[in-house]
C-alpha positions in Angstrom: -0.1 0.0 -0.2 2.7 2.1 0.1 2.0 4.2 3.5 3.7 4.1 7.0 2.2 5.3 10.2 3.7 8.0 9.7 1.4 9.4 6.6 -1.4 8.6 8.7 -0.4 9.9 11.7 -0.2 13.2 9.3 -3.0 12.9 8.4 -4.6 13.4 12.2 -2.6 15.9 12.8 -3.6 18.1 9.3 -7.4 17.5 10.7 -7.3 18.1 14.1 -4.0 20.4 15.0 -5.6 21.6 18.1 -6.6 18.3 19.7 -4.4 16.7 22.5 -2.3 14.3 21.1 -0.1 13.2 23.8 0.3 13.9 27.8 3.9 13.0 29.7 2.7 12.3 33.3 4.8 13.6 35.5 5.8 16.7 38.1 4.4 18.8 35.9 2.5 17.3 33.2 3.8 17.9 30.1 1.0 18.2 26.7 1.2 18.4 23.4 -1.3 19.1 20.7 -1.1 17.0 17.3 0.4 20.3 15.8 3.4 19.8 18.2 3.3 16.2 17.6 4.2 16.6 14.1 6.6 19.7 14.4 8.5 17.0 16.7 8.4 14.1 14.5 9.8 16.4 11.4 12.7 17.9 13.6 13.2 14.5 15.2 13.5 13.3 11.0 15.7 16.1 10.3 18.2 14.7 12.6 18.0 11.0 11.3 17.5 11.6 7.5 21.8 11.1 6.8 22.1 8.1 9.2 24.6 5.8 7.0 23.4 2.5 5.7 24.7 -0.5 7.4 24.6 -4.5 6.3 20.4 -4.2 6.8 20.4 -0.5 5.5 20.2 2.7 7.5 19.0 1.8 10.9 18.8 4.1 14.1 18.9 2.5 17.6 16.4 4.4 19.7 17.3 4.2 23.6 15.1 6.5 25.3 13.1 6.7 28.5 8.9 6.8 28.7 8.2 9.9 26.8 6.8 12.0 23.3 10.3 11.3 22.1 10.2 7.6 22.3 6.7 6.9 20.6 7.8 9.9 18.1 11.2 8.6 17.3 9.1 5.5 15.4 7.3 7.7 13.0 10.5 9.8 12.5 12.0 6.9 11.4 10.0 6.4 9.1 9.7 10.2 7.7 13.7 10.0 7.3 13.4 6.4 5.3 15.3 4.3 8.1 14.4 1.8 10.1 14.0 1.8 13.9 15.4 -0.1 16.4 14.2 0.4 19.6 16.1 -1.0 22.7 14.6 -2.2 26.0 16.2 0.1 28.3 16.3 -2.4 31.0 19.0 -4.7 29.5 22.8 -5.1 30.2 25.1 -2.7 28.6 26.6 -6.5 26.8 23.2 -7.0 25.8 22.8 -3.4 24.3 26.0 -3.8 22.7 24.9 -7.0 20.7 21.7 -5.4 19.6 23.7 -2.4 18.0 26.0 -4.8 16.1 23.6 -7.6 15.0 21.4 -4.4 13.8 24.1 -2.4 12.3 22.7 0.2 13.3 24.1 3.4 12.3 23.3 6.2 14.8 21.5 5.6 18.4 19.0 8.5 19.3 19.4 8.7 23.3 18.1 11.0 26.1 17.9 12.0 30.0 19.5 8.5 31.7 20.1 6.7 28.7 22.1 9.4 27.3 25.2 8.0 29.6 24.5 4.5 28.4 24.3 4.6 24.6 27.7 7.2 24.7 29.3 4.2 26.7 28.1 1.2 24.7 28.1 2.6 21.4 31.7 2.6 20.5 32.2 4.4 17.3 28.7 4.8 16.3 27.2 8.0 16.6 24.9 9.2 19.9 22.4 12.0 19.0 20.9 13.6 22.1 17.2 14.2 21.3 17.2 16.7 23.5 19.4 18.9 21.8 17.5 18.9 18.9 15.8 22.0 18.6 12.1 23.0 17.5 12.0 24.6 14.0 8.3 25.3 14.2 7.9 24.2 11.1 4.9 21.6 10.3 5.8 19.7 7.4 3.6 18.4 4.5 3.3 14.3 3.8 6.1 13.4 1.1 5.3 10.4 -1.9 7.6 7.9 -2.1 6.4 4.8 -3.7 8.8 2.1 -2.2 7.9 2.8 1.2 5.8 0.1 2.1 8.4 -2.9 1.6 11.4 -1.0 3.2 12.0 -2.1 7.3 10.0 -0.1 9.5 11.2 -1.3 12.8 13.3 -3.9 14.4 11.9 -5.1 17.3 14.9 -7.3 19.3 13.3 -10.4 21.7 15.0 -13.1 23.8 16.8 -15.6 22.5 15.9 -19.3 22.1 19.7 -20.0 21.8 21.5 -17.2 24.5 21.4 -13.8 22.2 18.7 -11.4 21.4 17.3 -11.8 17.9 15.8 -8.7 15.5 12.3 -9.6 14.3 12.1 -6.7 11.2 8.6 -5.4 10.1 7.9 -3.7 6.8 5.7 -0.5 6.6 2.7 -2.5 4.9 2.9 -4.9 7.7 3.3 -2.8 10.6 0.6 -0.1 9.0 -2.1 -3.2 8.7 -1.2 -5.2 12.6 -1.8 -1.5 14.2 -5.2 -0.8 12.0 -5.9 -4.5 13.2 -5.2 -3.4 16.6 -7.4 -0.3 16.6 -10.3 -2.7 14.6 -10.2 -5.4 16.9 -10.0 -3.9 20.2 -12.3 -1.2 19.8 -10.0 1.9 19.8 -12.1 5.5 19.4 -11.5 8.9 18.1 -12.1 10.0 21.5 -10.0 7.2 23.3 -7.9 8.3 26.5 -5.0 5.5 26.4 -3.0 5.5 29.6 0.1 3.9 28.4 1.5 2.0 32.0 4.7 0.1 30.5 7.6 0.7 28.1 7.4 2.4 24.9 10.2 0.4 23.5 8.0 -2.9 23.4 6.0 -3.6 20.4 2.6 -3.9 22.5 2.5 -0.8 24.0 3.5 1.4 20.9 1.3 -0.2 18.9 -1.6 1.0 21.1 -0.1 4.5 21.6 0.2 4.8 17.5 -3.2 3.1 17.3 -4.5 5.5 19.2 -3.1 8.1 17.2 -4.2 7.0 13.5 -7.8 7.4 15.1 -7.0 11.0 16.6 -7.1 10.2 19.9 -5.0 10.8 22.9 -2.2 8.9 24.5 -0.9 9.2 28.1 2.3 8.5 28.8 3.4 7.4 32.7 7.6 7.8 32.7 7.1 4.4 35.0 4.2 2.3 36.2 2.9 3.7 39.3 -0.5 2.4 41.0 -1.4 5.5 43.0 -1.4 7.5 39.3 -2.8 4.6 37.1 -5.8 4.8 39.9 -6.6 8.2 39.5 -5.7 8.1 35.9 -8.9 5.2 35.5 -11.0 7.1 38.1 -11.4 10.0 36.0 -9.6 10.3 32.4 -8.1 7.2 31.0 -10.4 5.4 29.2 -8.6 2.4 27.7 -5.1 0.6 28.9 -3.0 -2.8 28.2 -1.9 -4.1 32.2 -0.4 -6.9 32.1 -1.3 -9.1 35.3 1.2 -7.9 37.8 0.1 -4.6 37.1 -3.7 -5.8 38.0 -2.9 -7.0 41.3 -0.1 -4.1 42.3 -3.5 -1.8 41.2 -5.7 -4.4 43.3 -3.8 -3.5 46.1 -4.2 0.3 46.1 -8.0 0.1 44.8 -8.1 -2.0 47.9 -6.3 0.4 50.0 -8.7 3.3 49.1 -11.3 1.5 50.0 -12.4 -0.4 46.8 -14.5 2.9 45.1 -15.1 1.9 41.5 -12.7 3.4 38.5 -15.1 4.3 36.4 -13.5 6.5 33.1 -12.6 3.1 32.1 -14.2 1.3 29.6 -11.9 -1.3 27.8 -8.8 -3.3 30.0 -7.0 -5.3 27.5 -4.3 -7.9 29.4 -1.9 -10.4 28.1 1.7 -11.2 28.7 1.2 -13.7 31.2 -2.1 -16.2 32.6 -4.4 -14.5 34.1 -6.2 -16.0 37.2 -10.2 -16.3 37.0 -9.5 -14.4 40.5 -8.1 -12.0 40.0 -10.4 -11.3 36.7 -13.2 -11.6 39.0 -11.8 -8.6 41.0 -10.8 -6.8 37.9 -14.5 -6.8 37.1 -15.6 -5.2 40.6 -12.9 -2.6 40.0 -13.3 -1.5 36.3 -17.6 -2.0 36.5 -17.8 0.1 33.3 -14.9 -1.9 31.2 -14.8 -4.9 28.4 -11.9 -7.0 29.8 -10.1 -7.9 27.1 -7.3 -11.0 27.0 -5.0 -11.4 24.0 -2.3 -13.9 22.6 0.5 -13.2 20.7 4.1 -12.8 20.2 6.6 -10.3 18.6 6.8 -12.5 15.1 3.2 -13.2 14.7 1.9 -10.2 16.4 -1.8 -10.7 18.3 -3.2 -13.9 17.5 -6.6 -14.7 19.2 -9.1 -12.3 21.5 -11.6 -13.2 24.0 -13.5 -10.7 25.5 -13.7 -12.1 29.1 -17.3 -12.7 30.5 -17.7 -13.8 34.5 -20.1 -16.6 33.8 -17.6 -18.0 30.6 -14.1 -17.1 32.2 -11.3 -20.5 32.1 -8.0 -20.8 33.1 -5.9 -20.3 30.7 -8.0 -19.9 27.8 -7.3 -17.0 25.4 -10.3 -16.7 22.7 -10.8 -17.2 19.0 -8.3 -16.1 16.0 -8.6 -12.3 15.7 -9.1 -10.2 12.0 -6.4 -11.5 9.8 -5.1 -14.5 11.3 -6.0 -18.2 11.2 -4.7 -20.1 14.4 -3.8 -23.9 14.6 -2.1 -26.6 16.5 0.6 -28.9 15.8 1.7 -32.6 16.8 5.4 -33.3 16.3 4.8 -34.9 13.1 3.1 -31.6 11.5 0.1 -32.7 11.1 -3.2 -30.6 12.8 -4.7 -31.6 15.8 -8.2 -32.1 17.0 -9.8 -30.1 19.2 -8.8 -31.2 23.0 -5.7 -32.8 21.5 -2.2 -31.1 22.8 0.5 -29.4 20.4 2.6 -26.6 19.4 0.3 -23.4 18.7 0.7 -22.1 15.4 -0.6 -18.6 13.2 -0.7 -17.9 9.3 -1.0 -13.9 9.5 -1.5 -11.4 7.0 1.0 -8.9 8.9 3.7 -11.0 10.7 7.3 -10.5 10.8 9.2 -10.2 7.7 12.0 -12.2 9.4 14.9 -12.0 11.3 17.8 -9.8 10.5 20.3 -12.6 10.9 18.4 -15.6 10.4 20.9 -17.7 10.8 21.4 -17.5 14.5 17.3 -17.1 15.1 16.9 -20.5 15.2 13.2 -22.5 13.4 10.3 -20.4 14.1 8.5 -21.2 10.7 6.7 -24.3 9.4 6.4 -23.2 5.8 3.4 -20.5 6.0 2.7 -20.8 9.4 4.6 -19.2 12.5 5.1 -21.1 15.3 5.0 -19.9 18.7 6.9 -22.4 20.9 3.9 -22.9 23.0 2.2 -25.7 23.9 -2.1 -25.6 23.8 -4.9 -27.1 22.2 -8.7 -25.6 21.2 -11.3 -25.9 23.4 -14.6 -27.8 22.2 -16.1 -24.5 22.0 -13.1 -23.0 19.6 -11.3 -21.5 22.1 -7.4 -21.4 22.2 -6.1 -22.7 25.6 -2.4 -22.2 26.5 -0.9 -24.6 29.1 2.6 -24.8 28.5 5.9 -23.5 26.8 8.1 -25.3 24.4 11.3 -23.7 24.7 11.6 -23.0 28.1 10.1 -19.2 28.1 9.4 -17.9 31.4 6.9 -14.3 31.2 8.1 -12.3 34.5 6.1 -9.5 34.9 5.2 -9.3 31.4 8.6 -9.7 30.1 9.8 -12.9 28.2 13.2 -14.6 29.7 14.2 -17.7 27.6 16.0 -19.8 29.5 19.3 -20.7 27.8 19.8 -17.0 27.7 19.9 -16.6 31.3 21.6 -20.4 31.5 24.5 -19.5 29.0 25.5 -16.9 32.1 24.9 -18.6 35.1 27.2 -21.5 33.7 30.3 -18.9 33.5 30.3 -18.4 37.3 33.1 -20.3 38.3 31.3 -22.2 41.2 28.8 -23.7 38.4 29.2 -27.4 36.7 25.4 -27.5 35.7 22.3 -25.3 35.6 18.5 -25.3 34.9 16.5 -22.2 34.5 12.7 -22.4 35.6 9.9 -20.6 36.1 8.1 -20.6 39.3 5.0 -19.7 40.0 5.0 -15.9 41.8 1.8 -13.7 42.7 3.1 -10.6 41.7 5.7 -11.4 38.7 3.4 -14.1 37.3 7.1 -15.9 37.2 10.2 -15.8 39.0 13.4 -17.0 37.3 14.9 -19.5 39.4 18.4 -21.5 38.9 18.7 -25.0 39.5 22.5 -25.7 40.1 25.2 -28.3 40.4 28.7 -26.8 41.9 32.0 -27.9 41.2 32.9 -29.6 44.3 34.3 -27.7 47.2 32.9 -24.5 45.7 29.6 -22.2 47.4 26.8 -19.9 45.8 24.1 -18.4 47.2 21.2 -16.7 45.8 22.4 -13.1 46.3 25.8 -14.3 44.9 24.3 -15.6 41.6 22.1 -12.8 41.5 24.9 -10.0 41.3 27.0 -11.6 38.8 24.6 -12.4 36.4 23.6 -8.7 36.7 26.6 -7.7 35.4 25.6 -9.4 32.1 21.8 -9.4 32.1 18.6 -7.3 32.5 17.6 -7.3 36.0 14.9 -9.2 35.4 16.4 -11.9 33.7 18.8 -12.4 36.8 17.6 -15.2 38.8 15.8 -14.6 41.8 16.6 -17.8 43.7 19.0 -20.4 43.4 18.6 -24.2 44.5 22.0 -25.8 44.9 21.5 -29.7 44.2 23.3 -32.8 43.8 22.3 -33.8 40.0 20.0 -32.8 37.6 17.3 -35.4 36.7 18.1 -37.0 33.5 16.0 -40.1 31.9 17.4 -43.5 30.6 19.5 -41.6 28.1 21.1 -38.7 29.7 18.6 -36.3 28.7 17.6 -33.6 31.1 13.9 -33.3 32.5 13.0 -29.9 32.8 9.6 -30.9 34.0 11.2 -32.3 37.1 13.1 -29.8 37.9 10.3 -27.4 37.3 8.1 -29.9 39.5 10.8 -29.6 42.2 11.0 -25.6 42.2 7.3 -25.6 42.3 7.3 -27.9 45.2 9.7 -25.9 47.0 10.2 -23.5 50.0 13.3 -21.5 50.1 
């Protein structure tokens, strides 16, 4: 279609220049109209326009705190004709350096507390201080370019099943369609007030916010999640938000502390990222009496695949609904045959707007079976046609809405001089969904405790990936062929107490 999300947001800016586009929530709050938003997009684009091309074309890595710039930079990259590489600000220096090298980024756009990190890890790559880009006051028009649709719009890096983060690239056409799907399927309206409680370097939070701008609504950006501020927003202003279960739990605690007064401004809540329990949903219905509660299932490479509007009389543990518009969801057995309802297998999706592939596919592993994108999750289709997710095939742990692959953490734990063998698993956790736990066999005569291991891992991994607990064992369970029985390790951790 040869349009970008920037083109569509520009249309909103032209039709309603004086409407509020964004509010940065802080002390004080900072408000931006659509005219000011589009001017900022243009100013950022001017600073990025001459980024040199790397092995995958011109790429700009963004290392930005949650702010207007963190969202506007996606659009600025599209206007400038470069691919955006949003970087998780919680990653360790080594992880960030890998992403810069893997993507071939020709520049890093950074600001605030992230600026020092960018300068520390960038090596010879140019670092651009977003705060130093001065406003020009110009309102730039749309520019025609018949080749934009197949250009790389964005590369989202996901935790790797084999250790290193891997970059999933999306073309402009795919990201436009996918973002529109979010708006259509989830009911984002022109009068929406979308609260952004999570990091905009994530595909989910950025896509929700951009879908709101396509419709001409208002985006309210939290610098960091605060249950206290979120409760205020949902009581008076915010009509829509994506909340991972750990956020919902913290909100419930604050809501109860305030006397359980209903938060009536909310009309739609979306949840995803970890299993949400029926008990948590029951309290969420009471907290948000005017809201439709929707659960979405998906993953970076395939977008969102299923949706379920939760209702008290049909809630079932683990169900995530039916296929979304533009998606075909199926479950396959190990031989690649489609599974019958009730039969477990690996979940896959065939969709019109999935990732174009990994930047470096040789190191990414197998994620496709023909036109089907494989999830790495195990599930089945219920008799009423809903998908139910029951397990993960490749050792993925979801902690606080963040994906953590066991293999990535295991490689770091094994570098500790006291560790001989290691398995990393997830332990159910009321607040975080799952906590990262390392189960290790130590070298003879060596000692190690949880705090020491966590401090070591944080030198190489983001804080949320570092094990919160260490379990030391004499040996790891294996079958008669010597194959590790990860499920027995998980059962041992779940049933143990520190």
